[in-house]
C-alpha positions as CSV (number, residue, x, y, z in Angstrom):
1,X,-7.2,4.4,23.2
2,X,-4.2,3.4,21.4
3,X,-4.6,1.7,17.8
4,X,-3.6,-1.6,19.0
5,X,-6.2,-1.8,21.8
6,X,-8.9,-0.6,19.6
7,X,-7.9,-3.3,17.0
8,X,-8.0,-6.0,19.8
9,X,-11.4,-4.6,21.0
10,X,-13.0,-4.9,17.5
11,X,-11.6,-8.4,17.1
12,X,-13.0,-9.5,20.3
13,X,-16.4,-8.0,19.3
14,X,-16.1,-9.7,15.8
15,X,-15.5,-13.0,17.6
16,X,-18.4,-12.5,19.8
17,X,-20.8,-11.6,16.9
18,X,-19.7,-14.7,15.1
19,X,-20.4,-17.0,17.7
20,X,-23.9,-15.5,18.0
21,X,-24.3,-15.8,14.2
22,X,-23.3,-19.6,14.3
23,X,-25.7,-20.3,17.1
24,X,-28.5,-18.4,15.5
25,X,-27.9,-20.1,12.1
26,X,-27.6,-23.6,13.6
27,X,-31.0,-23.0,15.4
28,X,-32.6,-21.6,11.9
29,X,-31.3,-25.0,10.2
30,X,-32.7,-27.0,13.1
31,X,-36.2,-25.2,12.4
32,X,-36.1,-25.9,8.7
33,X,-35.4,-29.4,9.2
34,X,-38.7,-29.6,11.6
35,X,-40.7,-27.5,9.1
36,X,-41.1,-24.5,11.2
37,X,-41.0,-20.9,10.3
38,X,-37.7,-19.0,10.4
39,X,-38.7,-15.4,10.0
40,X,-37.3,-14.6,13.5
41,X,-34.0,-16.3,12.9
42,X,-33.6,-14.6,9.5
43,X,-34.1,-11.1,11.3
44,X,-31.6,-12.0,13.9
45,X,-29.1,-13.1,11.2
46,X,-29.5,-10.0,9.3
47,X,-29.0,-7.9,12.3
48,X,-25.8,-9.8,13.2
49,X,-24.6,-9.6,9.6
50,X,-24.8,-5.9,9.7
51,X,-23.0,-5.7,12.9
52,X,-20.1,-7.9,11.4
53,X,-20.0,-5.7,8.3
54,X,-19.8,-2.7,10.6
55,X,-17.0,-4.2,12.8
56,X,-15.1,-5.2,9.5
57,X,-15.3,-1.7,8.3
58,X,-14.3,-0.1,11.5
59,X,-11.2,-2.7,11.8
60,X,-10.1,-1.7,8.1
61,X,-10.4,1.8,9.0
62,X,-8.0,1.7,12.0
63,X,-5.7,-0.5,10.5
64,X,-5.3,1.9,7.5
65,X,-5.1,4.8,9.9
66,X,-2.5,3.3,11.8
67,X,-0.3,3.0,8.7
68,X,-1.0,6.4,7.6
69,X,2.2,8.7,7.5
70,X,2.4,11.6,9.7
71,X,1.2,14.8,8.4
72,X,2.6,18.3,8.4
73,X,5.8,19.5,6.7
74,X,8.1,16.7,8.1
75,X,9.8,14.9,5.4
76,X,9.6,17.6,2.9
77,X,12.5,19.3,1.2
78,X,12.9,23.1,1.4
79,X,11.5,23.5,-2.3
80,X,8.6,21.1,-1.4
81,X,7.6,23.1,1.9
82,X,8.0,26.4,-0.2
83,X,5.9,24.9,-2.9
84,X,3.2,23.7,-0.4
85,X,2.9,27.5,1.0
86,X,2.7,28.8,-2.4
87,X,0.1,26.3,-3.5
88,X,-2.1,27.4,-0.3
89,X,-1.8,31.0,-1.6
90,X,-2.6,30.0,-4.9
91,X,-5.9,28.2,-3.8
92,X,-6.9,31.3,-1.9
93,X,-5.8,34.2,-3.9
94,X,-5.0,32.8,-7.3
95,X,-1.2,34.0,-6.8
96,X,0.8,32.3,-9.5
97,X,3.3,29.6,-8.8
98,X,6.6,29.8,-10.6
99,X,7.3,26.9,-13.0
100,X,10.8,26.6,-11.7
101,X,9.4,26.2,-8.1
102,X,7.3,23.4,-9.3
103,X,9.8,21.5,-11.1
104,X,12.2,21.7,-8.1
105,X,9.4,20.6,-5.7
106,X,8.1,17.8,-7.9
107,X,11.4,16.7,-9.2
108,X,9.9,17.0,-12.6
109,X,11.6,18.5,-15.8
110,X,8.5,18.9,-17.7
111,X,5.9,21.7,-17.6
112,X,2.2,21.2,-16.6
113,X,-0.3,20.9,-19.1
114,X,-2.4,23.8,-17.9
115,X,-2.9,24.7,-14.2
116,X,-0.5,23.8,-11.4
117,X,0.9,20.7,-9.9
118,X,-0.6,19.7,-6.6
119,X,2.0,19.5,-3.8
120,X,3.7,16.1,-3.3
121,X,2.2,15.5,0.0
122,X,-1.2,16.4,-1.1
123,X,-0.8,14.1,-4.1
124,X,0.2,11.2,-2.1
125,X,-2.9,11.8,0.1
126,X,-5.0,11.3,-3.2
127,X,-3.0,8.1,-3.9
128,X,-3.6,6.7,-0.4
129,X,-7.2,7.3,-0.6
130,X,-7.8,5.2,-3.6
131,X,-6.6,1.9,-1.9
132,X,-8.5,2.8,1.2
133,X,-11.9,2.8,-0.6
134,X,-11.1,0.4,-3.5
135,X,-10.2,-3.3,-2.5
136,X,-8.8,-3.8,-6.2
137,X,-6.3,-1.0,-5.7
138,X,-5.0,-2.5,-2.9
139,X,-4.8,-5.9,-4.4
140,X,-3.6,-5.2,-8.0
141,X,-0.1,-4.5,-9.3
142,X,0.3,-0.6,-9.5
143,X,2.8,1.2,-11.6
144,X,3.5,4.8,-12.0
145,X,4.3,6.2,-15.6
146,X,5.3,9.4,-17.1
147,X,3.9,8.9,-20.5
148,X,0.2,8.3,-21.9
149,X,0.3,4.5,-21.8
150,X,2.3,1.4,-20.4
151,X,2.8,-1.5,-23.0
152,X,3.6,-4.9,-21.9
153,X,4.3,-8.0,-24.1
154,X,3.0,-11.1,-22.5
155,X,3.6,-14.9,-23.4
156,X,0.3,-16.5,-23.9
157,X,1.6,-20.1,-24.7
158,X,4.8,-21.8,-24.2
159,X,6.6,-24.7,-26.1
160,X,5.5,-28.2,-26.3
161,X,7.8,-31.2,-26.6
162,X,7.1,-33.4,-29.6
163,X,8.5,-36.9,-30.7
164,X,10.0,-37.3,-34.1
165,X,10.8,-40.5,-36.1
166,X,14.6,-41.5,-36.1
167,X,16.1,-39.5,-38.9
168,X,12.8,-37.5,-39.5
169,X,11.8,-33.8,-38.6
170,X,8.7,-32.7,-36.9
171,X,8.0,-29.7,-39.2
172,X,7.7,-25.9,-38.4
173,X,6.3,-24.6,-35.2
174,X,4.6,-21.3,-34.1
175,X,5.2,-21.7,-30.5
176,X,5.7,-19.7,-28.4
177,X,3.0,-17.2,-28.8
178,X,2.9,-13.7,-27.4
179,X,0.4,-10.9,-27.2
180,X,0.8,-7.1,-26.9
181,X,-1.1,-5.3,-24.1
182,X,-1.5,-1.6,-23.7
183,X,-2.8,0.1,-20.6
184,X,-3.8,3.7,-21.1
185,X,-3.8,6.4,-18.4
186,X,-7.0,8.0,-19.3
187,X,-7.7,11.6,-17.8
188,X,-10.3,12.1,-15.3
189,X,-11.3,15.4,-13.3
190,X,-13.0,16.4,-10.2
191,X,-14.3,20.0,-9.9
192,X,-15.5,21.3,-6.4
193,X,-16.9,24.9,-6.4
194,X,-16.2,27.2,-3.5
195,X,-17.9,30.5,-2.5
196,X,-15.5,33.3,-2.8
197,X,-16.4,34.2,0.9
198,X,-15.1,31.0,2.1
199,X,-11.6,31.7,0.5
200,X,-11.5,34.5,2.9
201,X,-12.0,32.3,6.0
202,X,-8.5,31.8,7.5
203,X,-9.8,29.2,9.9
204,X,-10.4,26.8,7.1
205,X,-7.5,24.5,5.7
206,X,-8.8,25.1,2.3
207,X,-6.2,23.3,0.4
208,X,-6.2,20.2,2.5
209,X,-10.3,20.2,2.3
210,X,-10.2,20.3,-1.4
211,X,-7.5,17.8,-1.7
212,X,-9.6,15.3,0.4
213,X,-12.6,16.0,-1.5
214,X,-10.9,15.2,-4.9
215,X,-9.2,12.4,-3.3
216,X,-12.5,10.7,-2.5
217,X,-14.2,11.5,-5.8
218,X,-11.2,10.0,-7.7
219,X,-11.2,6.9,-5.2
220,X,-14.8,6.2,-5.7
221,X,-14.7,6.5,-9.6
222,X,-11.5,4.4,-10.0
223,X,-13.0,1.8,-7.5
224,X,-16.1,1.4,-9.8
225,X,-14.2,1.2,-12.9
226,X,-11.8,-1.6,-11.5
227,X,-14.8,-3.8,-11.1
228,X,-17.3,-2.7,-14.0
229,X,-15.4,-0.2,-16.4
230,X,-15.8,-0.8,-20.0
231,X,-12.5,0.4,-21.0
232,X,-13.8,3.2,-23.2
233,X,-11.9,6.3,-22.0
234,X,-11.8,4.7,-18.6
235,X,-10.1,1.5,-16.8
236,X,-11.4,-1.9,-17.7
237,X,-13.2,-3.8,-15.0
238,X,-12.7,-7.4,-14.3
239,X,-16.3,-8.3,-15.0
240,X,-16.5,-6.4,-18.2
241,X,-14.2,-8.6,-20.4
242,X,-15.7,-11.4,-22.6
243,X,-16.6,-13.9,-19.9
244,X,-16.7,-17.6,-20.9
245,X,-17.3,-20.9,-19.1
246,X,-14.1,-22.0,-17.8
247,X,-14.1,-25.2,-20.0
248,X,-13.9,-23.0,-22.8
249,X,-11.4,-20.6,-21.4
250,X,-8.8,-18.8,-23.9
251,X,-6.4,-16.0,-23.5
252,X,-8.1,-12.7,-23.4
253,X,-11.2,-13.8,-21.9
254,X,-12.1,-14.5,-18.3
255,X,-13.3,-17.7,-17.2
256,X,-16.4,-18.3,-14.9
257,X,-17.9,-21.0,-13.0
258,X,-21.7,-21.4,-12.3
259,X,-23.2,-21.0,-8.9
260,X,-25.5,-23.8,-9.7
261,X,-28.8,-21.8,-9.6
262,X,-30.1,-18.5,-11.3
263,X,-29.9,-15.4,-9.2
264,X,-28.8,-17.5,-6.2
265,X,-26.3,-19.9,-4.7
266,X,-27.3,-23.5,-5.2
267,X,-29.9,-25.1,-3.0
268,X,-28.0,-28.1,-2.4
269,X,-24.5,-28.3,-1.6
270,X,-23.6,-24.7,-2.4
271,X,-20.0,-25.4,-1.2
272,X,-19.3,-27.7,-4.0
273,X,-19.6,-24.7,-6.5
274,X,-17.2,-22.6,-4.4
275,X,-14.7,-25.5,-4.3
276,X,-15.2,-25.7,-8.3
277,X,-14.4,-22.1,-8.6
278,X,-11.5,-22.2,-6.4
279,X,-9.8,-25.2,-8.4
280,X,-10.7,-23.4,-11.6
281,X,-7.8,-21.3,-10.6
282,X,-4.6,-22.9,-11.5
283,X,-2.6,-24.0,-8.4
284,X,0.2,-21.7,-9.3
285,X,-2.0,-18.6,-8.6
286,X,-3.9,-20.0,-5.4
287,X,-1.2,-19.0,-3.2
288,X,-1.9,-15.2,-2.8
289,X,-5.4,-15.5,-4.2
290,X,-8.4,-14.0,-2.4
291,X,-12.2,-14.0,-2.8
292,X,-13.7,-10.5,-3.9
293,X,-17.4,-9.8,-3.4
294,X,-19.8,-7.1,-2.0
295,X,-21.1,-7.1,1.6
296,X,-24.5,-8.4,0.7
297,X,-23.0,-11.3,-0.9
298,X,-20.5,-12.2,2.0
299,X,-23.7,-12.0,4.2
300,X,-24.9,-15.1,2.3
301,X,-21.6,-16.8,2.2
302,X,-21.3,-16.7,6.1
303,X,-24.2,-19.1,6.2
304,X,-22.8,-22.0,4.3
305,X,-21.3,-25.2,5.7
306,X,-19.3,-28.0,4.4
307,X,-20.9,-31.2,2.9
308,X,-21.0,-32.9,6.3
309,X,-22.5,-29.7,8.1
310,X,-19.8,-30.0,10.7
311,X,-18.1,-26.5,10.2
312,X,-18.7,-23.2,8.5
313,X,-16.9,-22.2,5.4
314,X,-16.3,-18.6,6.6
315,X,-14.4,-17.8,9.8
316,X,-13.1,-14.3,11.4
317,X,-9.3,-14.4,11.1
318,X,-7.2,-11.3,12.1
319,X,-4.2,-12.5,9.8
320,X,-6.5,-12.6,6.8
321,X,-7.9,-8.9,7.2
322,X,-11.4,-7.5,8.5
323,X,-13.5,-9.7,6.4
324,X,-11.9,-13.0,7.5
325,X,-11.2,-16.2,5.4
326,X,-13.7,-18.4,3.2
327,X,-12.4,-21.9,2.4
328,X,-9.1,-20.9,3.6
329,X,-8.6,-17.8,1.4
330,X,-8.9,-14.3,2.5
331,X,-12.0,-12.2,1.7
332,X,-11.9,-8.7,0.6
333,X,-15.1,-6.5,0.4
334,X,-15.8,-4.5,-2.6
335,X,-19.3,-3.1,-3.0
336,X,-18.9,-2.2,-6.7
337,X,-19.6,-5.7,-7.4
338,X,-23.3,-6.1,-8.6
339,X,-25.7,-7.7,-6.3
340,X,-26.5,-11.3,-6.7
341,X,-29.2,-11.4,-9.8
342,X,-29.8,-13.7,-12.8
343,X,-26.6,-14.2,-14.8
344,X,-24.7,-11.7,-12.7
345,X,-20.8,-12.0,-11.9
346,X,-21.1,-11.1,-8.3
347,X,-18.2,-12.8,-7.2
348,X,-14.4,-13.3,-8.1
349,X,-11.5,-15.5,-6.9
350,X,-8.1,-14.8,-8.1
351,X,-4.6,-13.7,-7.4
352,X,-5.1,-9.9,-8.6
353,X,-1.5,-8.9,-7.8
354,X,-0.5,-11.2,-10.8
355,X,-3.6,-10.5,-12.8
356,X,-4.6,-6.8,-12.7
357,X,-2.5,-3.8,-13.5
358,X,-3.2,-0.2,-12.5
359,X,-1.3,2.6,-14.2
360,X,-1.1,6.0,-12.7
361,X,0.3,9.0,-14.5
362,X,2.7,11.1,-12.6
363,X,1.1,14.1,-10.8
364,X,-2.2,15.8,-10.2
365,X,-2.9,19.1,-11.7
366,X,-5.2,21.9,-10.5
367,X,-6.8,24.8,-12.5
368,X,-8.3,27.6,-10.6
369,X,-11.3,29.5,-12.3
370,X,-12.9,32.6,-10.5
371,X,-14.2,33.8,-13.7
372,X,-16.9,31.5,-15.0
373,X,-19.3,32.0,-12.2
374,X,-19.6,35.1,-10.4
375,X,-19.0,35.0,-6.6
376,X,-17.6,31.4,-7.0
377,X,-14.3,29.8,-7.7
378,X,-14.0,26.3,-9.2
379,X,-11.1,24.1,-8.7
380,X,-10.5,21.5,-11.5
381,X,-8.3,18.7,-10.3
382,X,-7.1,16.3,-12.9
383,X,-5.3,13.0,-12.9
384,X,-4.6,10.3,-15.5
385,X,-4.9,6.6,-14.6
386,X,-6.2,3.3,-16.0
387,X,-6.3,-0.4,-15.6
388,X,-6.8,-3.8,-16.8
389,X,-6.2,-7.5,-16.8
390,X,-2.7,-8.4,-17.8
391,X,-2.9,-12.2,-16.9
392,X,-6.3,-13.6,-17.6
393,X,-5.3,-17.1,-15.9
394,X,-5.1,-15.4,-12.7
395,X,-8.8,-14.3,-12.3
396,X,-11.9,-16.4,-12.1
397,X,-15.4,-15.3,-11.9
398,X,-18.7,-16.8,-10.5
399,X,-21.9,-16.4,-12.6
400,X,-25.0,-16.8,-11.0
401,X,-26.7,-19.3,-13.3
402,X,-27.1,-23.0,-13.7
403,X,-24.4,-23.0,-16.4
């Protein structure tokens, strides 16, 4: 089955599941109005929610796979192909790779700080896995740097007009104001260990297998940091800054709107609180803004209707992505968000391309160590990356509390 047909089948299945969900939830709401128990309906809704979540993940996987570049040596220069072969020999036997070959293959004039450079195609595979696993990595602005950090100067306040009396002056002004931000590419490592006997098995593409393991490890770690990282030797997560009520928002802090109830969505008119959050974001950022939440939070959001009870706020929409739309904006799933709890920040709305920056240091290095542990070789993959908010106006959170 080709990828287009597979996507169509998944979309059709998603629409069928959603119609079943709507019918079941309408019956549940009718039972509540009659004072009847809803345990059976709740169980059915939970099962359909799981089905919708699975379909969304499969749809996302198929879509990303269709975008994946073809493997093999196609597209590699002679130097890169030679470097790839030398790298495979290095992994299995520890045969050194010349620095001259590395510089030519990687278009780099600097030596590696210990170890060898992972081939370009494999390094690209690691870069590709991160946005596959991390929604934030797909949504944010990403830049590649060749230094320790990236510095950016941003304007935090502009100029305001003022009136002056005829022949008078308005005095001095300190406007506009600026802030300097620094995004550090912190080091991170993944270290798989391999039995030496495995290195001798020619039927295993060891280099590709190790690269995939490293890619998944880096991606999972990065995905967690972009949401909850504390910025100490790692990326800043969007929920870990100083969060303040949006009415008290100032630059350098993240504004939030309450859900209307502690550890839950509001019991009455929960949709109103979503509208409040959506409009807490300035209008110039709403074009391109998305909802970001975990699967479990989306399962709750699927049940909400507008104030009149006429239509659901969530709808499947292939143009918005596998997770559909909520109040007209696309939904992205990131299970690194905390589950809904008292005072948790479990949902965000923002234009993350204009609000969050990821910095990647050029290249991934590998150190091969067959001495430390007898009979075992360990492979130390090292990368440098970081991230943080660079425009605090462009991201808003929902706090699960009354205020």
